[in-house]
N, CA, C and O atoms as CSV, one atom per row, in Angstrom:
chain,resi,resn,atom,element,x,y,z
A,1,MET,N,N,-2.394,-12.355,46.720
A,1,MET,CA,C,-1.485,-12.391,45.591
A,1,MET,C,C,-1.313,-10.993,44.881
A,1,MET,O,O,-2.247,-10.321,44.442
A,2,GLN,N,N,0.008,-10.660,44.834
A,2,GLN,CA,C,0.259,-9.346,44.266
A,2,GLN,C,C,0.747,-9.443,42.742
A,2,GLN,O,O,1.640,-10.207,42.378
A,3,ILE,N,N,0.080,-8.613,41.940
A,3,ILE,CA,C,0.481,-8.596,40.534
A,3,ILE,C,C,1.367,-7.391,40.263
A,3,ILE,O,O,1.018,-6.232,40.489
A,4,THR,N,N,2.612,-7.778,39.729
A,4,THR,CA,C,3.606,-6.730,39.468
A,4,THR,C,C,3.530,-6.433,37.882
A,4,THR,O,O,3.282,-7.296,37.039
A,5,GLN,N,N,3.771,-5.140,37.628
A,5,GLN,CA,C,3.693,-4.654,36.214
A,5,GLN,C,C,4.916,-5.160,35.518
A,5,GLN,O,O,6.004,-5.219,36.092
A,6,ILE,N,N,4.729,-5.524,34.278
A,6,ILE,CA,C,5.806,-5.964,33.322
A,6,ILE,C,C,6.484,-4.605,32.900
A,6,ILE,O,O,5.834,-3.625,32.536
A,7,PRO,N,N,7.857,-4.648,32.988
A,7,PRO,CA,C,8.577,-3.357,32.577
A,7,PRO,C,C,8.470,-3.125,31.164
A,7,PRO,O,O,8.253,-4.081,30.420
A,8,LYS,N,N,8.599,-1.952,30.707
A,8,LYS,CA,C,8.442,-1.515,29.319
A,8,LYS,C,C,9.846,-1.884,28.645
A,8,LYS,O,O,10.926,-1.732,29.217
A,9,ILE,N,N,9.694,-2.356,27.439
A,9,ILE,CA,C,10.885,-2.760,26.550
A,9,ILE,C,C,11.028,-1.661,25.644
A,9,ILE,O,O,10.099,-1.277,24.934
A,10,ASP,N,N,12.283,-1.094,25.649
A,10,ASP,CA,C,12.667,-0.008,24.743
A,10,ASP,C,C,13.309,-0.590,23.463
A,10,ASP,O,O,14.079,-1.550,23.484
A,11,LEU,N,N,12.939,0.054,22.374
A,11,LEU,CA,C,13.535,-0.396,21.069
A,11,LEU,C,C,14.991,0.033,21.047
A,11,LEU,O,O,15.319,1.053,21.652
A,12,PRO,N,N,15.860,-0.674,20.398
A,12,PRO,CA,C,17.164,-0.344,20.176
A,12,PRO,C,C,17.361,0.965,19.292
A,12,PRO,O,O,16.473,1.274,18.497
A,13,ALA,N,N,18.379,1.652,19.402
A,13,ALA,CA,C,18.680,2.821,18.672
A,13,ALA,C,C,18.718,2.518,17.108
A,13,ALA,O,O,19.037,1.394,16.719
A,14,GLU,N,N,18.413,3.464,16.283
A,14,GLU,CA,C,18.271,3.309,14.830
A,14,GLU,C,C,19.540,2.645,14.337
A,14,GLU,O,O,19.462,1.873,13.381
A,15,SER,N,N,20.760,2.900,14.948
A,15,SER,CA,C,21.990,2.464,14.388
A,15,SER,C,C,22.196,0.974,14.811
A,15,SER,O,O,22.958,0.243,14.179
A,16,ASP,N,N,21.607,0.619,15.721
A,16,ASP,CA,C,21.806,-0.776,16.225
A,16,ASP,C,C,20.838,-1.733,15.522
A,16,ASP,O,O,19.659,-1.759,15.874
A,17,LYS,N,N,21.264,-2.469,14.603
A,17,LYS,CA,C,20.418,-3.386,13.730
A,17,LYS,C,C,20.746,-4.785,14.155
A,17,LYS,O,O,20.346,-5.717,13.457
A,18,SER,N,N,21.466,-5.018,15.283
A,18,SER,CA,C,21.859,-6.312,15.686
A,18,SER,C,C,20.680,-7.237,16.034
A,18,SER,O,O,20.689,-8.454,15.847
A,19,PHE,N,N,19.728,-6.576,16.526
A,19,PHE,CA,C,18.558,-7.394,17.092
A,19,PHE,C,C,17.542,-7.820,16.102
A,19,PHE,O,O,16.689,-8.648,16.422
A,20,GLY,N,N,17.590,-7.266,14.839
A,20,GLY,CA,C,16.663,-7.619,13.749
A,20,GLY,C,C,15.331,-7.053,14.024
A,20,GLY,O,O,14.317,-7.555,13.539
A,21,VAL,N,N,15.311,-5.999,14.805
A,21,VAL,CA,C,14.018,-5.307,15.100
A,21,VAL,C,C,13.834,-4.291,13.811
A,21,VAL,O,O,14.719,-3.577,13.339
A,22,SER,N,N,12.499,-4.398,13.368
A,22,SER,CA,C,12.218,-3.548,12.234
A,22,SER,C,C,11.646,-2.163,12.735
A,22,SER,O,O,10.538,-2.141,13.270
A,23,LEU,N,N,12.229,-1.246,12.605
A,23,LEU,CA,C,11.931,0.135,13.159
A,23,LEU,C,C,10.802,0.788,12.127
A,23,LEU,O,O,10.711,0.408,10.960
A,24,PRO,N,N,10.049,1.705,12.637
A,24,PRO,CA,C,9.020,2.417,11.723
A,24,PRO,C,C,9.772,3.051,10.517
A,24,PRO,O,O,10.855,3.632,10.595
A,25,GLY,N,N,9.070,2.861,9.441
A,25,GLY,CA,C,9.618,3.369,8.179
A,25,GLY,C,C,10.795,2.471,7.556
A,25,GLY,O,O,11.413,2.803,6.545
A,26,ASP,N,N,10.996,1.454,8.184
A,26,ASP,CA,C,12.099,0.496,7.823
A,26,ASP,C,C,11.505,-0.820,7.309
A,26,ASP,O,O,12.129,-1.872,7.447
A,27,ASN,N,N,10.345,-0.772,6.738
A,27,ASN,CA,C,9.563,-2.035,6.422
A,27,ASN,C,C,9.352,-1.960,5.016
A,27,ASN,O,O,8.491,-1.155,4.661
A,28,PRO,N,N,9.945,-2.621,4.125
A,28,PRO,CA,C,9.835,-2.637,2.650
A,28,PRO,C,C,8.371,-3.175,2.297
A,28,PRO,O,O,7.719,-2.684,1.375
A,29,PHE,N,N,7.932,-4.157,3.051
A,29,PHE,CA,C,6.600,-4.734,2.701
A,29,PHE,C,C,5.649,-3.726,2.926
A,29,PHE,O,O,4.786,-3.552,2.066
A,30,GLN,N,N,5.664,-2.985,4.009
A,30,GLN,CA,C,4.682,-1.902,4.163
A,30,GLN,C,C,4.742,-0.834,3.235
A,30,GLN,O,O,3.709,-0.328,2.798
A,31,ASP,N,N,6.008,-0.404,2.860
A,31,ASP,CA,C,6.286,0.674,1.966
A,31,ASP,C,C,5.731,0.187,0.620
A,31,ASP,O,O,5.157,1.030,-0.070
A,32,MET,N,N,5.827,-1.041,0.172
A,32,MET,CA,C,5.248,-1.483,-1.106
A,32,MET,C,C,3.681,-1.327,-1.094
A,32,MET,O,O,3.107,-0.926,-2.106
A,33,PHE,N,N,3.041,-1.621,-0.031
A,33,PHE,CA,C,1.559,-1.322,0.002
A,33,PHE,C,C,1.287,-0.006,0.023
A,33,PHE,O,O,0.335,0.437,-0.619
A,34,ARG,N,N,2.116,0.811,0.789
A,34,ARG,CA,C,1.764,2.278,0.812
A,34,ARG,C,C,1.960,2.881,-0.543
A,34,ARG,O,O,1.182,3.741,-0.956
A,35,ASN,N,N,3.040,2.429,-1.291
A,35,ASN,CA,C,3.269,2.997,-2.621
A,35,ASN,C,C,2.167,2.591,-3.572
A,35,ASN,O,O,1.805,3.342,-4.478
A,36,ALA,N,N,1.636,1.405,-3.363
A,36,ALA,CA,C,0.532,0.893,-4.359
A,36,ALA,C,C,-0.756,1.725,-3.963
A,36,ALA,O,O,-1.470,2.104,-4.892
A,37,ILE,N,N,-1.092,2.023,-2.742
A,37,ILE,CA,C,-2.178,2.834,-2.469
A,37,ILE,C,C,-2.065,4.253,-2.896
A,37,ILE,O,O,-3.057,4.849,-3.318
A,38,ASN,N,N,-0.904,4.819,-2.804
A,38,ASN,CA,C,-0.665,6.188,-3.292
A,38,ASN,C,C,-0.801,6.295,-4.826
A,38,ASN,O,O,-1.265,7.284,-5.393
A,39,GLY,N,N,-0.338,5.149,-5.460
A,39,GLY,CA,C,-0.539,4.997,-6.908
A,39,GLY,C,C,-1.985,5.024,-7.335
A,39,GLY,O,O,-2.379,5.688,-8.293
A,40,VAL,N,N,-2.706,4.317,-6.624
A,40,VAL,CA,C,-4.276,4.217,-6.826
A,40,VAL,C,C,-4.905,5.576,-6.556
A,40,VAL,O,O,-5.794,6.025,-7.279
A,41,LYS,N,N,-4.466,6.161,-5.590
A,41,LYS,CA,C,-5.036,7.579,-5.255
A,41,LYS,C,C,-4.664,8.572,-6.406
A,41,LYS,O,O,-5.518,9.318,-6.884
A,42,SER,N,N,-3.369,8.562,-6.836
A,42,SER,CA,C,-3.004,9.547,-7.903
A,42,SER,C,C,-3.552,9.238,-9.228
A,42,SER,O,O,-3.883,10.154,-9.981
A,43,THR,N,N,-3.666,8.014,-9.556
A,43,THR,CA,C,-4.308,7.650,-10.927
A,43,THR,C,C,-5.733,7.990,-10.923
A,43,THR,O,O,-6.276,8.410,-11.945
A,44,ASP,N,N,-6.430,7.810,-9.704
A,44,ASP,CA,C,-7.778,8.054,-9.673
A,44,ASP,C,C,-8.028,9.654,-9.744
A,44,ASP,O,O,-8.993,10.140,-10.333
A,45,SER,N,N,-7.155,10.320,-9.152
A,45,SER,CA,C,-7.364,11.807,-9.138
A,45,SER,C,C,-7.021,12.351,-10.627
A,45,SER,O,O,-7.572,13.339,-11.112
A,46,ALA,N,N,-6.138,11.651,-11.219
A,46,ALA,CA,C,-5.812,12.096,-12.583
A,46,ALA,C,C,-6.925,11.777,-13.664
A,46,ALA,O,O,-7.179,12.450,-14.663
A,47,LEU,N,N,-7.541,10.586,-13.244
A,47,LEU,CA,C,-8.849,10.159,-14.070
A,47,LEU,C,C,-9.898,11.135,-13.872
A,47,LEU,O,O,-10.503,11.625,-14.825
A,48,ASN,N,N,-10.149,11.452,-12.594
A,48,ASN,CA,C,-11.270,12.418,-12.293
A,48,ASN,C,C,-10.934,13.912,-12.951
A,48,ASN,O,O,-11.867,14.610,-13.350
A,49,ALA,N,N,-9.766,14.296,-13.030
A,49,ALA,CA,C,-9.329,15.508,-13.765
A,49,ALA,C,C,-9.709,15.399,-15.268
A,49,ALA,O,O,-10.333,16.265,-15.881
A,50,GLU,N,N,-9.286,14.310,-15.751
A,50,GLU,CA,C,-9.473,14.164,-17.348
A,50,GLU,C,C,-11.084,14.014,-17.559
A,50,GLU,O,O,-11.573,14.566,-18.546
A,51,ILE,N,N,-11.882,13.325,-16.714
A,51,ILE,CA,C,-13.198,13.312,-16.835
A,51,ILE,C,C,-13.907,14.615,-16.855
A,51,ILE,O,O,-14.782,14.914,-17.668
A,52,ALA,N,N,-13.427,15.423,-15.825
A,52,ALA,CA,C,-14.064,16.724,-15.677
A,52,ALA,C,C,-13.658,17.617,-16.899
A,52,ALA,O,O,-14.489,18.417,-17.330
A,53,LYS,N,N,-12.509,17.528,-17.435
A,53,LYS,CA,C,-12.134,18.317,-18.643
A,53,LYS,C,C,-13.040,17.960,-19.806
A,53,LYS,O,O,-13.499,18.854,-20.518
A,54,VAL,N,N,-13.310,16.682,-20.019
A,54,VAL,CA,C,-14.175,16.216,-21.095
A,54,VAL,C,C,-15.525,16.635,-20.865
A,54,VAL,O,O,-16.168,17.112,-21.800
A,55,ALA,N,N,-16.077,16.499,-19.608
A,55,ALA,CA,C,-17.439,16.804,-19.304
A,55,ALA,C,C,-17.768,18.328,-19.465
A,55,ALA,O,O,-18.868,18.741,-19.833
A,56,THR,N,N,-16.651,19.152,-19.138
A,56,THR,CA,C,-16.931,20.627,-19.090
A,56,THR,C,C,-16.613,21.197,-20.598
A,56,THR,O,O,-16.871,22.361,-20.906
A,57,GLY,N,N,-16.088,20.348,-21.408
A,57,GLY,CA,C,-15.879,20.806,-22.782
A,57,GLY,C,C,-14.493,21.609,-22.728
A,57,GLY,O,O,-14.290,22.428,-23.625
A,58,GLN,N,N,-13.617,21.443,-21.825
A,58,GLN,CA,C,-12.307,22.100,-21.836
A,58,GLN,C,C,-11.345,21.434,-22.776
A,58,GLN,O,O,-10.319,22.004,-23.149
A,59,THR,N,N,-11.699,20.151,-23.180
A,59,THR,CA,C,-10.859,19.416,-24.037
A,59,THR,C,C,-11.683,18.485,-24.837
A,59,THR,O,O,-12.690,18.058,-24.272
A,60,ASP,N,N,-11.442,18.075,-26.086
A,60,ASP,CA,C,-12.108,17.045,-26.881
A,60,ASP,C,C,-11.275,15.981,-27.048
A,60,ASP,O,O,-11.501,15.210,-27.980
A,61,ASP,N,N,-10.236,15.771,-26.226
A,61,ASP,CA,C,-9.237,14.616,-26.434
A,61,ASP,C,C,-9.698,13.447,-25.592
A,61,ASP,O,O,-9.320,13.380,-24.422
A,62,LEU,N,N,-10.505,12.504,-26.117
A,62,LEU,CA,C,-10.995,11.533,-25.400
A,62,LEU,C,C,-9.940,10.426,-25.131
A,62,LEU,O,O,-10.130,9.633,-24.208
A,63,HIS,N,N,-8.795,10.347,-25.937
A,63,HIS,CA,C,-7.806,9.452,-25.782
A,63,HIS,C,C,-7.125,9.533,-24.347
A,63,HIS,O,O,-6.908,8.544,-23.647
A,64,SER,N,N,-6.840,10.756,-24.027
A,64,SER,CA,C,-6.203,10.908,-22.641
A,64,SER,C,C,-7.074,10.569,-21.554
A,64,SER,O,O,-6.552,10.164,-20.515
A,65,ALA,N,N,-8.447,10.683,-21.638
A,65,ALA,CA,C,-9.357,10.291,-20.635
A,65,ALA,C,C,-9.360,8.714,-20.556
A,65,ALA,O,O,-9.365,8.110,-19.484
A,66,LEU,N,N,-9.358,8.123,-21.761
A,66,LEU,CA,C,-9.294,6.682,-21.813
A,66,LEU,C,C,-8.017,6.039,-21.250
A,66,LEU,O,O,-8.025,5.017,-20.563
A,67,ILE,N,N,-6.963,6.699,-21.588
A,67,ILE,CA,C,-5.625,6.232,-20.952
A,67,ILE,C,C,-5.579,6.432,-19.518
A,67,ILE,O,O,-4.981,5.603,-18.832
A,68,ALA,N,N,-6.157,7.463,-18.966
A,68,ALA,CA,C,-6.218,7.736,-17.520
A,68,ALA,C,C,-6.977,6.662,-16.943
A,68,ALA,O,O,-6.579,6.098,-15.924
A,69,SER,N,N,-8.179,6.300,-17.596
A,69,SER,CA,C,-9.073,5.276,-17.069
A,69,SER,C,C,-8.317,3.864,-16.994
A,69,SER,O,O,-8.409,3.131,-16.009
A,70,GLN,N,N,-7.620,3.580,-18.040
A,70,GLN,CA,C,-6.767,2.304,-17.990
A,70,GLN,C,C,-5.835,2.280,-16.966
A,70,GLN,O,O,-5.656,1.282,-16.269
A,71,LYS,N,N,-5.213,3.353,-16.829
A,71,LYS,CA,C,-4.044,3.376,-15.754
A,71,LYS,C,C,-4.716,3.358,-14.313
A,71,LYS,O,O,-4.055,2.870,-13.397
A,72,ALA,N,N,-5.849,3.805,-14.080
A,72,ALA,CA,C,-6.569,3.815,-12.995
A,72,ALA,C,C,-6.994,2.361,-12.597
A,72,ALA,O,O,-6.881,1.837,-11.489
A,73,SER,N,N,-7.507,1.829,-13.746
A,73,SER,CA,C,-7.932,0.397,-13.608
A,73,SER,C,C,-6.815,-0.616,-13.427
A,73,SER,O,O,-7.003,-1.600,-12.712
A,74,LEU,N,N,-5.733,-0.425,-14.009
A,74,LEU,CA,C,-4.559,-1.349,-13.762
A,74,LEU,C,C,-3.905,-1.099,-12.364
A,74,LEU,O,O,-3.396,-2.038,-11.750
A,75,SER,N,N,-3.922,0.178,-11.864
A,75,SER,CA,C,-3.385,0.373,-10.439
A,75,SER,C,C,-4.383,-0.273,-9.399
A,75,SER,O,O,-3.975,-0.750,-8.340
A,76,VAL,N,N,-5.610,-0.262,-9.735
A,76,VAL,CA,C,-6.404,-0.908,-8.593
A,76,VAL,C,C,-6.243,-2.449,-8.796
A,76,VAL,O,O,-6.136,-3.198,-7.825
A,77,GLU,N,N,-6.228,-2.897,-10.075
A,77,GLU,CA,C,-5.876,-4.382,-10.264
A,77,GLU,C,C,-4.629,-4.750,-9.399
A,77,GLU,O,O,-4.707,-5.640,-8.552
A,78,LEU,N,N,-3.482,-4.054,-9.625
A,78,LEU,CA,C,-2.264,-4.301,-8.904
A,78,LEU,C,C,-2.465,-4.264,-7.455
A,78,LEU,O,O,-1.927,-5.173,-6.822
A,79,LEU,N,N,-3.145,-3.376,-6.800
A,79,LEU,CA,C,-3.353,-3.324,-5.417
A,79,LEU,C,C,-4.096,-4.559,-4.915
A,79,LEU,O,O,-3.810,-5.089,-3.842
A,80,VAL,N,N,-5.084,-5.011,-5.746
A,80,VAL,CA,C,-5.980,-6.118,-5.346
A,80,VAL,C,C,-5.094,-7.354,-5.367
A,80,VAL,O,O,-5.097,-8.124,-4.406
A,81,GLU,N,N,-4.322,-7.568,-6.458
A,81,GLU,CA,C,-3.291,-8.713,-6.463
A,81,GLU,C,C,-2.386,-8.704,-5.372
A,81,GLU,O,O,-2.102,-9.766,-4.817
A,82,LEU,N,N,-1.874,-7.568,-4.981
A,82,LEU,CA,C,-0.804,-7.546,-3.832
A,82,LEU,C,C,-1.545,-7.981,-2.724
A,82,LEU,O,O,-1.044,-8.840,-1.998
A,83,ARG,N,N,-2.712,-7.504,-2.463
A,83,ARG,CA,C,-3.518,-7.855,-1.219
A,83,ARG,C,C,-3.875,-9.511,-1.309
A,83,ARG,O,O,-3.784,-10.235,-0.318
A,84,ASN,N,N,-4.225,-9.922,-2.420
A,84,ASN,CA,C,-4.465,-11.337,-2.620
A,84,ASN,C,C,-3.303,-12.110,-2.258
A,84,ASN,O,O,-3.414,-13.033,-1.450
A,85,GLN,N,N,-2.174,-11.807,-2.798
A,85,GLN,CA,C,-0.995,-12.533,-2.589
A,85,GLN,C,C,-0.488,-12.407,-1.110
A,85,GLN,O,O,0.016,-13.403,-0.591
A,86,ALA,N,N,-0.580,-11.379,-0.489
A,86,ALA,CA,C,-0.275,-11.200,0.900
A,86,ALA,C,C,-1.186,-12.099,1.759
A,86,ALA,O,O,-0.726,-12.797,2.663
A,87,LEU,N,N,-2.451,-12.058,1.453
A,87,LEU,CA,C,-3.360,-12.989,2.195
A,87,LEU,C,C,-3.083,-14.438,2.009
A,87,LEU,O,O,-3.182,-15.214,2.959
A,88,ASP,N,N,-2.739,-14.831,0.813
A,88,ASP,CA,C,-2.299,-16.259,0.565
A,88,ASP,C,C,-1.081,-16.612,1.236
A,88,ASP,O,O,-0.904,-17.721,1.740
A,89,ALA,N,N,-0.198,-15.639,1.251
A,89,ALA,CA,C,1.062,-16.019,2.078
A,89,ALA,C,C,0.778,-16.044,3.530
A,89,ALA,O,O,1.367,-16.859,4.240
A,90,TYR,N,N,-0.119,-15.176,4.046
A,90,TYR,CA,C,-0.362,-15.272,5.484
A,90,TYR,C,C,-1.117,-16.563,5.884
A,90,TYR,O,O,-0.921,-17.110,6.969
A,91,LYS,N,N,-2.017,-17.040,4.928
A,91,LYS,CA,C,-2.778,-18.276,5.274
A,91,LYS,C,C,-1.831,-19.398,5.161
A,91,LYS,O,O,-1.977,-20.340,5.939
A,92,GLU,N,N,-0.890,-19.424,4.304
A,92,GLU,CA,C,0.145,-20.505,4.147
A,92,GLU,C,C,0.943,-20.542,5.465
A,92,GLU,O,O,1.156,-21.600,6.057
A,93,ILE,N,N,1.351,-19.407,5.877
A,93,ILE,CA,C,2.233,-19.332,7.125
A,93,ILE,C,C,1.449,-19.929,8.276
A,93,ILE,O,O,2.003,-20.702,9.058
A,94,MET,N,N,0.055,-19.560,8.413
A,94,MET,CA,C,-0.708,-19.920,9.467
A,94,MET,C,C,-0.923,-21.489,9.405
A,94,MET,O,O,-1.005,-22.122,10.457
A,95,ASN,N,N,-1.006,-22.054,8.298
A,95,ASN,CA,C,-1.317,-23.417,8.165
A,95,ASN,C,C,0.029,-24.301,8.363
A,95,ASN,O,O,-0.050,-25.526,8.463
A,96,THR,N,N,1.119,-23.698,8.407
A,96,THR,CA,C,2.387,-24.408,8.679
A,96,THR,C,C,2.508,-24.967,10.005
A,96,THR,O,O,2.367,-24.242,10.990
A,97,GLY,N,N,2.752,-26.168,10.104
A,97,GLY,CA,C,2.857,-26.792,11.421
A,97,GLY,C,C,4.189,-26.451,12.101
A,97,GLY,O,O,5.191,-26.138,11.458
A,98,ILE,N,N,4.145,-26.524,13.357
A,98,ILE,CA,C,5.290,-26.157,14.127
A,98,ILE,C,C,6.192,-27.391,14.483
A,98,ILE,O,O,7.218,-27.236,15.145
């Protein structure tokens, strides 16, 4: 018995959206998570900068450090909720009968 190779399937051109194929960079769901992750990274770096300023005595403004801390906390909570909602949706889809 001889096994033949399956031919490679090429994706349609970017201008051809008739097949409903999602091309890289054309996924709003993925972009939403990427933006949330980037938001966590940016707020965390801003928090670290504010903490360093307060710790080294460059500023005595504790309000900005607390505000940066709350922003970082909220961005992490948002990312966790997005993940939880995505997992719940995935589980619901997997439990759906055919």
